[in-house]
C-alpha positions, 0 to 999 in steps of 0.5 A: 473629626471633632476640632475648636477654635481659639473663638470657642466655636467647635466643629465636626467635620464629616467629609467636606461638611462642617457642623458648627456651633460654640462651646459648653464653655463659651455658652457659660460664659454668655449666659442664658441666650434670649436670641440666635440670629443665624446666616443665610442659607448659600450665603459663603464666608471667609475664616472669621467672618462674623457669621452668626449672632448670639444675645444673652442678659449679658451681653451680645457676642458674634459666632465667627465661621471658624473655616472659608465656606458656605452655609449649607444648613442653618438649625432654625431650633435654636432661633425658637428656643435659643436655651438648646445653646444652653442646655446641649450647646454641642448637641441639638445647640449647633448652629450651621453647617458648612460645605468646607472651601479647603479641608486640609484648613482644619489642620491648623485648628486646636484638637479637644486637648488644645482647647482644654489647654487654652480654656484652663 
């Protein structure tokens, strides 16, 4: 199940775990990323908390936790090579996996058509 936030994060939800990243639109807006800071595995976040930081040649920005949960995995590949986020934001450029506290909360997020309307 693919969901989106108004803050330009995407979630691919499988069971009670969501893989989280930033959308292609967000990556384009930021420009070429030069630095990514990821959360610690085991850290718990509430929806809207700052979970990660990205820096580009243009600006620094936060990546927000889209739902309540605990970080179960992080993508170390993007700290070594932040350009992965630009080249493949919804694939190899994922940020972290989040074990969701309440899967039903995802129903409040945007679907793909809702997100496309938001950025139109």
